[in-house]
C-alpha positions in Angstrom: 26.9 26.9 25.7 30.0 25.1 24.4 28.1 21.8 24.1 25.3 23.5 22.1 27.8 25.2 19.8 29.8 22.0 19.1 26.5 20.1 18.4 25.5 22.7 15.8 29.0 22.8 14.4 29.1 19.0 14.0 25.7 19.0 12.3 26.8 21.6 9.8 30.0 19.8 9.2 28.2 16.5 8.5 25.7 18.3 6.2 22.7 17.3 8.4 21.2 20.7 8.3 19.9 20.5 4.7 18.6 17.0 5.4 16.7 18.1 8.5 15.2 21.1 6.7 13.9 19.0 3.8 10.3 18.2 4.8 10.3 15.2 2.5 12.5 13.5 5.1 9.8 13.9 7.7 7.6 11.9 5.4 10.2 9.2 5.0 10.7 8.8 8.8 6.9 8.7 9.4 6.3 6.3 6.5 9.0 4.0 7.9 7.5 3.9 11.3 4.1 3.4 9.9 5.3 0.6 7.6 7.0 -1.1 10.6 3.6 -1.2 12.3 1.4 -2.2 9.4 3.8 -4.7 7.9 3.5 -6.7 11.1 -0.2 -6.8 11.0 -1.8 -6.0 7.6 -1.1 -9.5 6.2 -2.8 -11.2 9.1 -6.0 -9.2 9.6 -8.1 -11.2 7.1 -6.6 -14.4 8.7 -7.5 -13.0 12.2 -11.1 -12.5 11.0 -11.2 -16.1 9.7 -9.8 -17.4 13.0 -12.5 -15.7 15.1 -15.2 -17.4 13.0 -16.0 -15.0 10.2 -16.7 -16.9 6.9 -14.5 -16.4 3.8 -17.5 -15.1 1.9 -18.2 -12.6 4.6 -14.5 -11.4 4.7 -14.6 -11.0 0.9 -17.9 -9.1 0.9 -16.5 -6.9 3.6 -13.4 -6.2 1.4 -15.7 -5.4 -1.5 -17.7 -2.9 0.6 -14.5 -1.3 1.8 -13.2 -0.8 -1.7 -16.4 0.8 -2.8 -16.5 3.1 0.2 -12.9 4.0 -0.3 -13.7 5.9 -3.5 -16.2 8.1 -1.7 -13.8 8.6 1.2 -11.0 9.7 -1.1 -13.2 12.5 -2.4 -14.1 13.5 1.2 -10.4 13.5 2.3 -9.3 15.6 -0.6 -12.0 18.1 0.1 -11.0 18.6 3.7 -7.2 18.1 3.7 -6.5 21.9 3.1 -8.4 22.6 6.4 -6.9 19.8 8.4 -3.3 20.3 7.2 -1.2 17.5 5.5 0.8 16.4 8.6 -2.2 16.6 10.9 -4.1 14.5 8.4 -1.4 11.8 8.5 -1.5 11.9 12.3 -5.3 11.5 12.2 -4.9 8.4 10.0 -2.4 6.9 12.5 -4.9 7.5 15.4 -7.7 5.9 13.4 -5.5 2.9 12.8 -4.7 2.6 16.5 -8.5 2.6 17.3 -9.0 -0.1 14.6 -6.3 -2.3 16.3 -7.8 -1.7 19.7 -11.2 -2.8 18.4 -9.6 -5.9 16.9 -7.8 -6.5 20.2 -11.1 -6.5 22.1 -13.0 -8.6 19.5 -13.9 -11.4 21.8 -15.3 -9.0 24.5 -17.2 -6.9 21.9 -18.9 -10.1 20.5 -20.5 -10.6 23.9 -22.4 -7.3 23.5 -22.6 -6.5 19.8 -23.8 -8.4 16.7 -21.0 -9.6 14.5 -22.4 -7.7 11.4 -22.4 -4.4 13.4 -18.9 -5.1 14.5 -17.6 -5.7 11.0 -19.3 -2.5 9.9 -17.4 -0.5 12.6 -14.2 -2.2 11.7 -14.7 -1.4 8.0 -15.4 2.3 8.8 -12.2 2.7 10.7 -10.1 0.7 8.3 -11.4 2.7 5.2 -11.0 6.0 7.0 -7.5 5.3 8.2 -6.2 3.9 4.9 -7.8 6.5 2.6 -6.9 9.5 4.7 -3.3 8.3 5.0 -2.8 7.8 1.2 -4.5 11.1 0.3 -2.2 13.0 2.6 0.8 10.9 1.5 0.3 11.8 -2.1 -0.3 15.5 -1.4 2.8 15.6 0.9 4.9 13.9 -1.9 3.7 16.4 -4.5 4.5 19.4 -2.2 8.1 18.2 -1.3 9.3 16.9 -4.7 9.8 18.1 -8.2 9.1 16.4 -11.5 12.9 16.0 -12.0 13.5 14.1 -8.8 10.2 12.2 -8.5 11.8 8.9 -9.7 14.6 8.7 -7.2 12.4 10.0 -4.4 9.6 7.5 -5.2 12.2 4.7 -5.2 13.6 6.0 -1.9 10.3 6.3 -0.1 9.2 2.9 -1.3 12.5 1.2 -0.5 13.5 2.6 2.9 10.3 1.7 4.8 10.3 -1.8 3.2 14.0 -2.3 4.0 13.5 -1.1 7.6 10.5 -3.3 8.0 12.0 -6.3 6.2 11.5 -8.5 9.3 8.1 -7.1 10.3 5.9 -9.8 8.7 8.1 -12.5 10.3 8.2 -10.7 13.7 4.4 -10.3 13.5 4.0 -14.0 12.8 6.3 -14.8 15.8 4.3 -12.5 18.1 1.1 -14.3 17.0 2.5 -17.7 17.5 4.1 -16.9 20.9 1.6 -14.4 22.5 -1.4 -14.3 20.2 -3.0 -11.6 18.0 -3.5 -9.2 20.9 0.3 -8.7 21.4 0.7 -7.8 17.7 -2.2 -5.3 17.9 -0.5 -3.6 20.9 3.0 -3.6 19.3 1.6 -2.0 16.1 -0.3 0.6 18.0 2.9 1.6 19.8 4.8 2.1 16.5 2.0 4.2 15.1 2.2 6.5 18.1 5.9 6.9 17.4 5.1 7.7 13.7 2.6 10.4 14.9 5.3 11.9 17.1 7.7 12.2 14.2 5.2 14.6 12.6 3.7 16.5 15.5 6.7 18.6 16.3 7.4 20.1 12.9 5.5 22.8 11.0 2.7 21.7 8.7 2.8 22.1 4.9 0.6 24.7 3.3 -1.7 23.4 0.5 -4.2 25.1 -1.8 -8.0 24.6 -1.7 -9.5 21.6 -3.5 -10.2 22.2 -7.2 -11.7 18.8 -8.1 -13.8 18.6 -11.3 -15.6 15.5 -12.5 -14.2 15.8 -16.1 -10.6 15.9 -14.8 -11.2 13.0 -12.4 -12.7 10.8 -15.1 -10.1 12.0 -17.7 -11.5 10.0 -20.6 -9.0 11.7 -22.9 -6.2 9.5 -21.4 -7.9 6.1 -21.5 -4.5 4.4 -21.6 -3.4 5.9 -18.3 -6.8 5.0 -16.7 -6.4 1.4 -17.9 -2.9 1.2 -16.3 -4.3 2.3 -13.0 -7.2 -0.2 -13.3 -4.8 -3.1 -14.0 -2.5 -1.9 -11.2 -5.5 -2.2 -8.8 -6.2 -5.7 -10.0 -2.7 -6.8 -9.4 -2.3 -5.1 -6.1 -5.4 -6.7 -4.6 -4.6 -10.1 -5.9 -1.3 -10.2 -4.0 -2.2 -8.1 -1.0 -5.6 -9.5 -0.2 -6.1 -12.9 -1.8 -2.5 -14.2 -1.6 -2.1 -14.2 2.2 -5.5 -15.8 2.6 -4.6 -18.5 0.0 -1.4 -19.2 2.0 -3.5 -19.6 5.2 -6.0 -21.9 3.5 -3.1 -24.0 2.1 -2.1 -24.7 5.8 1.1 -22.6 5.5 2.3 -21.7 9.0 2.2 -18.0 9.9 5.9 -17.9 10.6 6.5 -19.4 7.1 4.3 -16.7 5.6 6.4 -14.1 7.4 9.6 -15.6 6.0 8.1 -15.6 2.4 7.8 -11.8 2.7 11.3 -11.3 4.2 13.0 -12.2 0.9 10.6 -10.4 -1.4 10.7 -7.3 0.8 14.5 -7.2 0.6 14.4 -7.6 -3.2 11.8 -4.9 -3.5 13.6 -2.3 -1.4 17.0 -2.6 -3.1 15.7 -2.9 -6.7 13.1 -0.3 -6.1 15.6 2.4 -5.2 17.6 1.8 -8.5 14.4 1.6 -10.5 13.5 5.1 -9.4 17.0 6.3 -10.1 16.9 4.8 -13.6 13.5 6.3 -14.3 14.8 9.8 -13.6 17.6 9.3 -16.1 16.1 7.3 -18.9 12.3 7.3 -18.5 10.0 4.5 -17.3 8.7 2.8 -20.5 11.3 0.1 -20.7 11.1 -0.6 -17.0 7.3 -1.0 -17.1 7.4 -3.3 -20.0 10.0 -5.6 -18.3 8.4 -5.3 -14.9 4.9 -6.2 -16.1 6.0 -9.4 -17.8 8.2 -10.5 -14.9 5.7 -9.5 -12.2 2.7 -11.0 -14.0 4.6 -14.3 -14.4 5.5 -14.3 -10.7 1.8 -13.8 -9.7 0.8 -16.8 -11.8 3.6 -19.0 -10.7 3.2 -18.4 -7.0 -0.5 -19.2 -7.2 0.4 -22.5 -8.8 3.4 -23.3 -6.7 3.2 -26.7 -5.0 5.7 -26.2 -2.1 6.8 -23.5 0.3 10.2 -23.4 -1.3 8.6 -22.7 -4.8 6.3 -20.1 -3.3 9.3 -18.4 -1.7 11.2 -18.4 -5.1 8.2 -16.9 -7.0 7.4 -14.5 -4.2 11.0 -13.2 -4.3 10.7 -12.9 -8.1 7.6 -10.8 -7.5 9.6 -8.5 -5.2 12.2 -8.0 -7.9 9.9 -7.4 -10.8 7.2 -5.7 -8.7 9.7 -2.9 -7.9 10.7 -2.7 -11.5 7.1 -2.2 -12.4 5.4 -0.2 -9.7 8.2 2.3 -8.7 8.5 3.6 -12.3 4.7 3.7 -12.6 4.4 5.7 -9.4 7.3 8.0 -10.5 5.4 8.6 -13.7 2.3 9.5 -11.8 4.2 12.1 -9.8 6.3 13.3 -12.7 3.6 14.0 -15.2 0.8 15.1 -13.0 0.6 18.9 -12.8 1.8 20.4 -9.5 -1.1 22.8 -9.9 -3.7 20.1 -10.4 -2.6 17.3 -8.1 -6.0 16.9 -6.3 -7.6 15.8 -9.6 -4.6 13.6 -10.4 -4.8 11.8 -7.0 -8.6 11.3 -7.3 -8.2 10.0 -10.9 -5.6 7.5 -9.9 -7.5 6.2 -6.8 -10.8 6.0 -8.7 -9.4 3.7 -11.4 -7.2 1.7 -9.0 -10.1 1.0 -6.7 -12.2 0.1 -9.8 -9.6 -2.6 -10.5 -9.7 -3.8 -6.9 -13.5 -4.0 -7.0 -13.3 -5.9 -10.3 -11.0 -8.5 -9.0 -13.1 -9.1 -5.9 -16.2 -9.5 -7.9 -14.4 -11.8 -10.3 -13.5 -14.0 -7.3 -17.1 -14.1 -6.1 -18.4 -15.0 -9.5 -15.9 -17.8 -9.9 -16.8 -19.1 -6.4 -20.6 -18.8 -7.0 -20.9 -20.2 -10.5 -18.3 -23.1 -10.4 -18.0 -26.0 -8.1 -14.6 -24.9 -6.8 -13.6 -24.4 -3.2 -12.4 -20.9 -2.1 -8.7 -21.8 -2.4 -9.2 -22.9 -6.0 -11.2 -19.8 -6.8 -8.4 -17.7 -5.4 -5.8 -19.5 -7.6 -8.0 -18.8 -10.6 -8.3 -15.2 -9.6 -4.5 -14.8 -9.1 -3.8 -16.4 -12.5 -6.2 -14.0 -14.2 -4.6 -11.0 -12.4 -1.2 -12.2 -13.6 -2.4 -12.4 -17.2 -4.0 -8.9 -16.8 -0.6 -7.5 -15.6 0.9 -8.5 -19.0 -1.3 -5.9 -20.6 0.7 -3.1 -18.9 3.7 -3.9 -21.2 1.5 -3.0 -24.2 -0.2 0.0 -22.5 3.1 1.5 -21.7 3.9 1.9 -25.4 1.1 4.3 -26.2 0.2 6.5 -23.2 2.3 9.7 -22.8 0.5 11.0 -19.7 2.3 8.6 -17.3 5.0 6.9 -19.4 8.1 8.5 -21.0 
């Protein structure tokens, strides 16, 4: 009895009780564990597919198909999340990710019995389902546990803490691959996702209203500037998250060196991102977006053209700094100015135009590869330079749209 009493007294004295009651913190903990798992592996999945004999064109077409399917899956996830529950939906996404990693773990054995095309289709289904269901639930959870007034600092915190906690994850993932192979990394990531699921299973779920999606609200032609911002964000995200790691691999950069590249940029992103969110709550996000888009666009161009690993590290770190100055305020603007009574349409609108941008940049790469005499690495450099130039447009879009910028 005394031990229990003193434990409660200490928790109250240290002000832990409000922290534990704030359901937003459950999301931070789960997101951190999920990021630890995915940061170890997500960079290297396209590389893994290339190593087991899948061609670059096949990997890129697979990515294109997944981007298209993701739009439909977002609509499906939003329709059913009220029935599933937000936290349970997050747990479902973790389980789907674990199944995906186990399928990748057994790739060599599966190839003995299943056609490679069928295998890639199955991989795509689990990857799309896990990713889309997670992000849908994440956005709904964030809307339900924040207010417009604190969306900036909380967006900065939930972007910064997982990245800071997982700062070594890409490097550790590369070490695991080098020392023990891809299988060890798949198992380690699966274990972390089980821990993330456990962080949510033992707390009550969050009540959400029924889906109220309408096509006119999803398309939202009245706010073309906002839609353009999402579209360009999608272009930039995909250039650096999909093409950049493959370009590093094709440039014969060692996996451990790739992991180290991300160590410095992750550190910069996590620290600067927190203060970007804090500044956004106080002074708005227009100036941050203008500065961030110019700096981040330049970093995308320069890292694509960098001749050495040292130069790549420098420009990658610059991308971490300016990427946080750009994307955290944009995300905060999304949460701040979207109606708390209409967040389903707001989420679907954002994902529609962001995935349209992702689809555009993948098709752009395929066109460059098909209609020029360039090799895949050169086509990726051209694609990244074009994505960097497109990012500059955000500095001008931020001046005119009031539905996401203040």
